[in-house]
C-alpha positions as CSV (number, residue, x, y, z in Angstrom):
1,X,28.9,66.9,69.5
2,X,33.2,67.3,69.0
3,X,35.2,70.3,70.1
4,X,35.2,71.6,66.3
5,X,31.7,71.7,65.5
6,X,31.3,73.8,69.5
7,X,33.9,76.5,68.4
8,X,32.5,76.4,65.1
9,X,28.9,77.6,66.5
10,X,30.4,79.4,68.7
11,X,31.5,81.5,66.1
12,X,28.4,82.1,64.4
13,X,27.2,82.1,68.2
14,X,29.0,85.7,68.2
15,X,27.6,86.8,65.5
16,X,24.7,87.0,65.8
17,X,25.3,88.4,69.4
18,X,26.8,91.2,67.7
19,X,24.4,91.8,65.4
20,X,21.9,92.0,68.2
21,X,24.1,94.1,70.4
22,X,24.6,96.5,67.1
23,X,21.2,96.9,66.4
24,X,20.0,97.7,69.5
25,X,22.2,100.5,69.5
26,X,20.9,102.0,66.1
27,X,16.9,101.0,67.4
28,X,17.6,102.9,70.7
29,X,20.4,105.7,69.9
30,X,22.3,105.0,72.2
31,X,25.2,106.5,72.5
32,X,28.5,104.5,70.5
33,X,32.2,105.2,70.4
34,X,33.0,106.8,67.1
35,X,30.1,108.1,66.0
36,X,30.6,111.5,65.7
37,X,28.1,112.8,67.7
38,X,29.7,116.0,69.7
39,X,30.4,115.5,73.2
40,X,26.5,118.2,73.8
41,X,25.1,115.2,72.2
42,X,26.7,112.9,74.0
43,X,25.9,113.9,77.2
44,X,22.7,114.7,76.7
45,X,21.8,111.2,75.5
46,X,23.9,109.5,78.2
47,X,22.0,111.4,80.5
48,X,18.7,109.8,79.4
49,X,19.8,106.2,78.6
50,X,18.5,104.7,81.4
51,X,18.2,100.6,82.0
52,X,18.6,101.3,77.3
53,X,22.7,100.6,78.1
54,X,21.9,97.4,80.1
55,X,20.3,95.2,77.8
56,X,22.7,95.6,75.5
57,X,25.3,95.1,77.8
58,X,24.1,91.9,78.7
59,X,24.5,90.1,76.0
60,X,28.6,90.9,75.7
61,X,30.1,88.5,78.2
62,X,28.2,86.0,76.1
63,X,30.4,86.9,72.9
64,X,33.6,87.2,74.9
65,X,33.1,83.4,75.4
66,X,31.5,82.8,72.0
67,X,34.7,84.1,70.9
68,X,37.0,82.6,73.2
69,X,36.4,78.8,72.6
70,X,36.0,79.9,68.8
71,X,39.9,81.0,68.7
72,X,40.4,77.9,70.4
73,X,38.6,76.0,68.4
74,X,40.7,77.8,65.7
75,X,43.8,77.3,68.4
76,X,43.3,73.4,67.4
77,X,42.9,73.0,64.0
78,X,45.7,74.5,63.1
79,X,47.5,73.8,66.3
80,X,51.3,72.2,64.9
81,X,54.3,72.8,67.8
82,X,57.1,72.3,65.8
83,X,56.5,74.4,62.7
84,X,56.1,77.5,62.5
85,X,52.1,77.6,62.0
86,X,51.5,77.0,65.7
87,X,53.0,80.3,66.4
88,X,51.4,82.6,63.7
89,X,47.9,80.2,65.1
90,X,49.6,81.2,69.1
91,X,49.2,84.8,67.5
92,X,45.3,84.9,66.6
93,X,44.4,83.2,69.1
94,X,46.5,85.7,71.5
95,X,44.5,88.8,69.6
96,X,40.9,87.5,70.0
97,X,41.7,87.3,74.3
98,X,43.2,91.2,74.1
99,X,40.2,92.1,71.8
100,X,37.8,91.1,74.6
101,X,39.7,91.9,77.6
102,X,40.3,95.4,75.4
103,X,36.2,95.9,74.5
104,X,35.2,94.4,77.6
105,X,37.4,97.5,79.5
106,X,35.1,99.8,76.9
107,X,31.6,98.4,77.7
108,X,32.4,99.2,80.9
109,X,33.2,102.1,80.5
110,X,29.5,103.0,79.5
111,X,28.2,102.9,82.3
112,X,31.1,105.0,83.5
113,X,29.6,107.6,81.3
114,X,26.1,106.9,81.5
115,X,27.1,107.3,85.0
116,X,29.1,110.7,85.0
117,X,26.4,112.2,82.5
118,X,24.6,113.0,85.0
119,X,26.5,115.4,86.7
120,X,27.4,118.0,84.0
121,X,29.4,117.5,81.2
122,X,33.8,117.7,82.6
123,X,34.0,114.6,84.0
124,X,32.4,112.4,80.8
125,X,34.6,114.6,78.2
126,X,37.3,112.6,79.8
127,X,35.8,109.3,79.7
128,X,34.5,109.7,76.5
129,X,38.3,110.0,75.1
130,X,39.2,107.3,76.7
131,X,36.6,105.5,75.7
132,X,36.7,106.9,71.5
133,X,40.4,105.7,72.0
134,X,40.4,102.6,73.8
135,X,37.7,101.1,70.7
136,X,40.1,102.5,67.9
137,X,43.1,100.9,69.0
138,X,41.1,97.8,70.5
139,X,41.1,96.8,65.9
140,X,44.7,96.0,66.3
141,X,44.2,92.8,68.5
142,X,41.5,92.1,65.7
143,X,44.3,92.3,63.2
144,X,45.8,90.3,64.8
145,X,43.6,87.8,65.0
146,X,43.3,87.7,61.1
147,X,46.5,87.9,60.2
148,X,48.0,85.4,62.4
149,X,44.8,82.8,61.7
150,X,44.8,83.5,58.4
151,X,48.0,83.0,57.8
152,X,48.2,79.7,60.0
153,X,45.3,78.8,58.1
154,X,46.1,78.8,54.4
155,X,49.4,77.5,55.0
156,X,47.4,74.8,56.7
157,X,44.9,74.0,54.1
158,X,42.8,74.2,56.4
159,X,41.4,78.1,54.4
160,X,41.3,78.5,50.6
161,X,43.6,81.5,49.6
162,X,40.2,83.5,48.9
163,X,39.5,83.6,52.7
164,X,43.0,84.0,53.3
165,X,42.9,87.3,51.3
166,X,39.5,88.4,52.7
167,X,41.4,88.3,56.3
168,X,44.4,89.5,55.3
169,X,42.6,92.7,53.7
170,X,40.6,93.5,57.0
171,X,43.4,93.2,59.0
172,X,45.4,96.3,56.6
173,X,41.6,97.7,57.3
174,X,41.3,97.5,61.1
175,X,45.5,98.5,61.8
176,X,45.0,102.2,59.6
177,X,42.1,102.7,61.8
178,X,43.2,102.0,65.3
179,X,46.6,103.9,64.4
180,X,44.6,106.7,63.7
181,X,43.2,106.4,67.0
182,X,44.5,109.5,68.8
183,X,42.9,111.8,66.3
184,X,39.6,110.1,67.2
185,X,39.6,111.7,70.5
186,X,36.2,113.7,70.2
187,X,34.8,110.5,68.4
188,X,34.9,112.4,64.6
189,X,36.4,109.6,62.9
190,X,37.9,109.7,59.2
191,X,38.7,106.2,58.9
192,X,35.6,105.6,61.1
193,X,34.5,104.1,57.6
194,X,37.6,102.1,56.6
195,X,37.2,100.2,60.8
196,X,33.9,99.6,59.6
197,X,35.0,98.0,56.7
198,X,37.3,95.8,59.0
199,X,34.5,95.2,60.9
200,X,31.9,93.6,58.8
201,X,35.0,91.2,56.7
202,X,36.2,90.1,60.3
203,X,32.4,89.1,60.5
204,X,32.7,87.8,57.1
205,X,35.4,86.0,58.2
206,X,34.0,84.2,61.2
207,X,31.2,83.1,59.3
208,X,33.8,81.3,57.0
209,X,36.2,79.8,59.5
210,X,32.7,78.7,61.4
211,X,31.7,76.2,58.2
212,X,35.6,75.3,57.6
213,X,35.3,74.2,61.9
214,X,32.0,72.3,61.7
215,X,32.4,70.8,58.6
216,X,36.5,69.4,60.4
């Protein structure tokens, strides 16, 4: 199996893992940044979370591994050091790496929140605000990945034009949502829908890229 195939399957693996994790969060009613819950609801939910928080988090390292391999496959397919395309591909690769680093912090904060909630509202409120803003800012790295790889991919003929525009539109939605993060400290976001649409676009974009890698 070529590395391009491994990268393609890794991209699809990330999509599957991300969907499973989000389904677990919804099914178990776990608190999620930008959920719009009141602070009292967040504290009560976190204090009672128990081992339920550990199950979806066990899949997080797999998702980060998958996205790293996927991004490396995209960089390998688009790397042209003598042209500007290589620089844009590096922007895309850097965006994925930064997203993984930032989201690992968000993931770790959830356990800090759960531990703090058992001792009262004060420290939980501060960590919840940090988690909300960091979660929002993280979207800019997804936007960078989408823009970088979309420019390099369409210019190189690796991705069709519609695929590039999907990346640009999703990046724009994510960037706007990320820029509004300082106003979403309490967890209620007026741009949450934009962020969700951008994230769904990111998922669809990865699926199409993964198919292109598998066909390469």
